[in-house]
Structure formats: C-alpha cells, structure tokens
N, C-alpha and C positions, 0 to 999 in steps of 0.2 A: 712736905707731903712725900710719903714713901713711894717707891717705884710701883707698888701694887695699887695705891690709891688712885693714881691718875687714870689707868684703864677702867677702874670701877666707876670713876666719875664720868668718864666718856660714855660708858655703857648706860649709866643712869640717865644721862641727858638724852641719849638716843632713845631710850625707852619712853621718857616723858614726851619727846617729840612725836614718837609713834602714837602715843595715847592722845596727844592733842590733835594729830592728824586724823585719827579715827573718830574723835568727837566732832571735828569739823565736818568730816564726811557724813557722819550720822545726822548732824544738824542739817546739812544740805539735802540729805535723803528725806528727812522729816518735813522740811520746807516744801520739797517737790511733791510729797504725798499730800500735804495740806492744800497745795494749790490744785492738785488733781482730784482731791476727794469729792468735791461737789459733782464733777463730771462722772466719777466712778459710782457715786450713789444714785445719780440720775439715769445711769445707763440701763438698768432693768426697766424703768418706766418708759424710756425712749424706745427700747426694743418692743415692749408690749404695744405702745401706741403705733409703732410702725407696722406691726403685724396685724393689729385689729382695726386700724383707722386708715393709715396711708395706703397700704396695699389694696384693701377693698375699694378705696376711692378710685385708684388708677384702674383696677379691674372693672369697675362700673363704667369708667370713661371708655375703656376698650370695648365693652359690650355695647355702648351707645353708638359706636362706629360700625356696627355689624348688624346682620339680620339674625341675631342669636335667639334661640329658644331655650326652654328649660333643659331639653335633652341634647341640644346641639349648641353649646356655648362657643363664642368666638368663631363663628362660621360666616362666610360670605360678607366680607367687609364692604360696606357701602359708604363709608366715611361720613359726610355731613348730611346725608339724605334724611336721616331720622330727625335731625334738628330742623331742617326745612319743613318736614311734615309737622313737627310740633308747633312751629310758628303759625301754620295755616290750619291747625286743628281747632275747630270752633268749640268742641266740647272741652278741650283742655283749657282754652281761653276762659270759658265760662267757669270752669272749676277753679282757675286761679283767682278770678274775680270773687267767687264765693268764699275762697280761702281768705282773701284780703279783708272782705267785709266781715267775716266771722272773727278773724284774729284781732283786727283793730277794734271791732265793736265790743267784744267781750273784754279785751284788755283795758279799754277806756272805762267801761262800766265797773269792772272789778277793781281797778285802781282807785277810782273815785269813792266807791262804796267802802272798800277796805280801809282807805286812809281816813275817811269820815268816821267810821266806827272806831278806829284807833284814837282819833282826836277826842271822841265823846267818852271813851272808856279808859283813857290813860290815867285819869285821876281817881276813878272809882275802882279801888283795889278789889273789893269782893265781887262786884259785877264783872270786872275784867277777868278775874280768875275763872269764874263760872263760864263766861263766854269763850275764853280760850280753850277750856276743856270741851265745850260743845263744838267749837269750831274745828277741832281735830277730827270729828266724826266723818264729815264729807270727804276730807282729804285721805283718810286711811281706808275708806270704803273702796273696794275694787271698782274701776270704771265700768266694767261689765255689769256689776250689781247696780251701780248708779243708773245706768241706762235702762236696765230692766225695771227698776222702781218707777222711773219717770215715764216709761212706756205704759205702765199700768195707770199712772196718774192721767196721762193724756188720752187713754182709751175712750173712744166716742160712745161706747155703750155703758161701761161700768166704771169709767174713770172718775176720780174725785173732782176734777175741774168741771166736767159736764154735770155731774150730780149736784154739787153745791151751787154751780152757776144757775141751774134751772130752779133749784130750791129757793135761792135768794132773789130770783128775778133778774139776775144779771144778763142772762141769755134766754132767748125764747125757743131756740131749737139747738139740737146737738151740733157741736163744732168739732170737725176733724182737724185737730191742731197739727197732726203730722201728715195729713192727706191733702192739705191745701198748699199750693205753691207759694202763696203770700205769707203763710204762717209757719211753714215747716222749718225754715232756717232760723227765724227768731225763736221758735220753740226749743231748738237744739241749743241756741245761745243761752237761753234761760237755764238750761241744765248745767252748762259749763260755768255760768256765773254762780249758780248755787254751789257748785263743787269747789271752785277755786277762789272765790272771794275770801274765804277764811285764810288762805295762804297769804294773800296780800295784806289782810288785816294783821296777822301775826308778825309779819316782817315789818310792817309800818309801825306797829306798836313797839317793836324792839328799837326802831330808829328813834321814835319820839321819846322813849324812856332814856335813851343814851344821850339826849341833847343836854348841853350844859345848863345849869340853873341860874348862873350869874346874870346873863342878859335879861332873864325874866324878872329877877329881883330888882335890877336897876330900872327896868321899864316900869315896874310897879311903884317904885319910889317916885318916878317922874310923872305918875298919874295916868299911864297908858291903860286903855281898856283891853278886853280880850281880842277884839277884832284887830286892833293895832298890833298887839303882840303876835297874833297869828300872821299878819301880813308882813311885818318887818323883822320878825325873829324866827318863828316856827317855819314858815314857808322857805325863806332863804337857806336855813340850815338843813332842812329835811328834803328839799327838792332834788338835789343830786342823787341821794339814796333812793328816793321814791321812783325816779326815772329808771334807775338800774333795776328795781323791782319790776317795773312795767316792762322793761326789755326782756327780762327773764320770763315773765308770763307770756309775752308776745311770742317768744320762741316756742314755748309749749303749745300755744294756741295754733301755730302754724302746722303742728304735727297731729291735729285732731283726726281721729280715724274711728275709734271704737264707738263713740256716740252716734256717728253717722251710720256705721255698719249695722248697729242694733236697732236704732230708732227708725230710720227711713231707708236704708240701703241706697242712699243717693237720690231717692225720689222725693216727691212725685216729679217725673220727668228727670230733669237735671237741676232741680231747685236747690238741693242740698248736696250735690256732688262736688266735694272739695277735691283739691289736687291729689292729696295722699290716697283718697279712695279711688280716684280715676286711675292713678298709677297702679294700685293694687289690681284693679279689674283688667288693665292691659297686660300686666305681668303674670297674673295667676289665674285668670279665666280665659284670656286669649293666648296666653303662653308666649307672648312677644317680649322676651327679655331685653332685646336690643332697643326697641322703641320705649319700653318702660324705663330703661336706664337713661335714655336721652331726656325723657320728661323729668326724671329725677334731677338731672344736672341743670336743666332750665329752671326748675323750681328752686334748687339750691342757689342759683345765681340771683333769682328774684329776692329770696330771703336774705342773702348776703348784702344786696344793695340796700334793702330796707333797714337792716340792723346797722349797717355802716352809717347811714343817714341819721339814725337815732343816736348812735354813739357820738357822732359829731355834735348833734344837738345837746347831748348830755355834757360834753366837754365845754361847750359854750356857756351853758347854764351854770356850771360849776365855776368857770372863770369869772362870769359876771358877778355871782354872789360872793366870791372870794375877794373881789375888789372892794 
C-alpha cells in the first residue's frame, strides 16, 4: 500500500462511519416520530373536545355555584345553595320522574318492536328493502315537522284519531289526547315510538344479518325448530348488540324536548314537563342561569348513574353468553 492509500482508506472508513451514524440517528428519529404520531394526530381532536366539551362543562359547574343570570354571569357565588334547592324542588322531581317514565317506556317499546320487525323481515329480501326505505322517512323528517303532524292528528276537533274513532264507533265523544293529564304523556310517547322505532329496526336488522350462518346450519341438521334457534342461537349472539342499541336510544330519549315544546308545552299542569323542558323554562323564561345549570348537573348525574348501571348489565350479559 502506497503512502497515499493509507490516508485515503482512513478517510473512506471515517466517511462510512459518519454515514452509518447518520442512518442510525435517522432511524432513531423515525422511531420516535412513529411512537409520537398517534398523539400528534389526536392532538387537534383533543383540542377541539377541550374547547367545545370540557371548558363548557366546567363553566356550567361554575354557573351552578352562583346566582347567575343571562346578563350577569358568574355573579354572587352561593356555592351549593342551588343544589339544595334542586333536591327540594317538587316540580323538578316530577320532571325527572316524567323523564324516566318517558325514556324507559319508549326505549323498551322501540327495542321490542324494532327487533321483532327485524326478525320477521330479515329473510324477506324484497319486503325488507321496501320497509327499510319507508323506515327512513320518520327518521329524516325534522322533529318539529313530526310534532306538528301529530298535533294535527291529535286535534280534538278535526284530528284523524277523533274523526275515525267516532266514525268506527271506537269512541262516543271527542277525546283531548293532549289535554288530559292521563293521556298527554302516553300520546307524546306514541309520537316518539313512531319516529324512532325504524332506527332500532335498521340497526337490529344489521345485527341479525351479520350473525354467522354455521350455528343455524348445525342446528337445522340436529332438528331444531325456529323457537329453539332463536332462544339458543339468535338471542345469545344478538343480545349484547341489541342492548347497546337500547342504550343509545335511551340516551336520546333522555334529551326529549321538541315534542313536549310543540305538542303540550309541558302541560296540562306538569303532566308532560320533562327535565329538559323545565331546565329550559328556568334558564330562558325565568333567566336564572345559575339554578338552571345546577338542575342540568343533577340531571347529568342521574343519567350517568342509569347509563353506568345499563353498561354493567351489558357487560354481564356479554360475559354470560360468551361462556
């Protein structure tokens, strides 16, 4: 090796070492970026959720501890006085009971009807397609329009129910469906069932269609009838998903407002005054933002407890059927 080759070899080896070191550093940087990329991608969503969900929630809690109004927010802090008033508020307790009756009533009926329709029509392709198309109509109709249509149907003078009820001899005199305390809330529940049963039907139909066919084929070979297949195959496989559908619908039923606002405005008396409507009246007709915020927090706690219990029930059902 000539005297000039040795420095060149040293230079080349040093260059290769630098290249290897750069590649190693690049690999380390890429690995670090890969580890951090989920957090970086989720950062915009977290920021949006913080701005539009977390901050308003804490602002509502701050309002609930004060005697705030629409024009004087966060004024005159009275701490837990609003919550003590909410516990002793008879109208609010009645509204919570009405909300629970409404929410559980419509959810149970809608779940049973929707799942039954899905069972009956999952095999009939043509009938299922037609009904799925028709089922979308109540869901895509604005709730205000739905309430106005049913207000005309319930009208005691020119409504369809009273007209055909008298024509067919079902009733002897006009019935004020929305004016009687014993019929007003059930009448609103009928409207909600008409509007949202298709939602449960479509989701239940999707669940039933996605069930595996092998257990049914094996049961048919063993001579099982339809009831046995439903009890031992369909129900265990579909129950966890149907419970989730019912929980989703229950959450929506707790937020009922538009039907009550248009059909009865909480009357007669307080027969149809649900919690969301009472909170609206306190906040936007009495302008008591602090007390309305406290009522909202109490209602949120009630809903959270109910949903938590149903979630635990769902987990137990799923664990039972998975065994």
